[in-house]
C-alpha positions, 0 to 999 in steps of 0.5 A: 104975374103973366101966368098961373095954374094949379097942378097936383095940389100946388099953384104955379106962377110965372112972374112978369119978366122974371127969371123963375117960375114959382111953385106955391102951396097956398095953404101953408105959404111955402114956395119953391122957385124954378130957376131958369138956365135949365138944360132941356132934357136930351137937348143939351141946349142953353137956358132961357132967361124969362117966362111968359106963361104956365098952364096944365094940360092932361096931367102935365105942366107946360111953360112958355118962355118969353119971346121964344118959339119953344114950349117946355114940358115939366115931366115932374115939377115937384122937386125931390132929391131924385128929380132935381129942378135942373132935369125937370124940363124937356124941350118940346120943339119949335111950334112956329116952324115945326120940322115936317118930319116930326109927328103931330103933338096930339096922340090921337090926331087924324095925321097920327103916324102909322106903325108901318106902311101898307105893304103886303107880306109873304103871307099875303097880309097887308099889315099896314091895313091891319094896323089901320083896322086895329086903330079903328077899334082902339077907342071903345066907349064901352070898354074901361076908360074908353080905350082898348089900348091898355088891355091890348098892351097887356095881352102882348106883354103877357104873351111875351113875358113867358120868354126864357132866355137860357132855355129858349122857350116862351115868348110871343113866338115861343122860340119857333115852337108856335106862339099865341099859346094863351089860347090853350089850357093852363096858360089860358087859365093862369090867374095872371092872364085873367081877363085877357080872353076878352082882349082876344075876343075884341081882336077876332073881327080883325083876324077874320077879316085878314084870314089865315095868313095873319097869325094870332101871334103877330096880331097880338103884338101888332095890336100893342104897337098900334095901341102904344102909338095911338096913345101918344107913345113911340112909333116902333117898327113891326116885324111879322113872321110869328106862327101860331101853335096848333095846340097847347102841348108846348105852352110855356106854363107850369114851370114858373119857379117864382110864382105860386101858380107856376106861371112864368109871369111875375107875382104881384105879392108873395107876402112879407118876409116871416123873419123880418124884424119890426121897423126893418127897411121895406126891401127887407120886409118885402124881400120874397116878392122883390126876389121873385120879381127880379128872378123872373125878369132875369130869366127873360134876360132883363137887367135892372134898368130894363125892368124899371123901364118896362114897368114904368111904361107898362103900368102907366096903362089900364087898371086892375079889376077886383073881380078878376085879380083881387086888386082894384083901381088904376095905377095912374090918373091918365091911364090911356095916355103914354106918359111918365106919370107912373114913375113920377107919382111913385116917387112924388106921392105918399103911398099907404098900404090898405086891405079890404078892411082898411077904414082909411082906404080913400076910395072904394075904387081902390079897395082890394078884395078880401085877402089882398093888399095893395098901396094907394096914393093919398096925394103928393105931400099929404099926411095920411088921414084917418089914422086907422081910427075906424072913422072910415070917412071918404076923401075927395082929395086923394087921387084914385090910384093904386100900386101893387107890392111888385110895383112898390118894389121899384121904390123900395129896392135900392138897385131898382130905385136907382133908375126910377128918376130916369123915367120920372 
């Protein structure tokens, strides 16, 4: 063997001068070969004939083809019907002569690309310097998991997610009526926005430094752009010009037709259907939540694929806090890095429903508050342990990950599940 590494419960071997990488479960002796001749995702190039090495790094697998200057990233090396091996590898580019226009591989390197150049806008604000100042506060050892990025992305999303495409209200600029309305009244008190006052407070120093010309509405969105780029995500062009609402009279809140709190944001869980027969498909059993989430996103003008892309990109960040929302734990293991882990784990792991009282909840970190339920991962390919026998024994093996009912809806609903492999 030229290389061997462990990843999510399997060993991956690259045999010397061979044309396949082999995934092995050493406890059972089973193996799954990865044949070469693969198309690089998005590249359309031909295959390679030999492998020289394989290793894992920060939740992903990397393959080094023999006598080649490229590195390959396995997005989800666990083959399933939805993610066949022929789509498992992505061309990472040449590392012998990297094109000068490409960003550095490290998401947090000193030469990280900027969201925008230092240009002074019409308001007299140097948005390039604002981005620099935002980047300077992004890594915070006193915050969740050492990064403000997840909560700043959530702040921008909840500011934007009130948009009504037909009524032309809501959104980050409230359709010209003035944005950053989460600072006021009912929208500030919306349970869906719990904890976002803390995110706003973290940005106050940057706001005060750049003065009245920098609106809160622009600052919240730009902070999310910087956060996404800082954590290894794509660079996005920022367009300033949002203005702040003077008061809460135009808050886009209170008319949400699909959330019990009258919020315009999607609900996490509306409970099972009262007339669902025992043993029915999950998209029937959880139809109230699925219908409400779909209708909420349709109000924003989003189609099914866009909904899947949005949740897969958004919930790869951060965690839920039991004391704020009643739900507990992160969606992924690497919750401060832009990745495909959310979708890959959703389709590849085994998930079980737990409540606060569940004796077989694998970790207290993912145990919801009384009256709440959520799903937790018990690992890829593992059988559920505990079996509800009341033993309550903790297990070190399963990852500390959870999914809300509204997350699992992507796996259960046939129209949403159709798009999941594209992001896994």
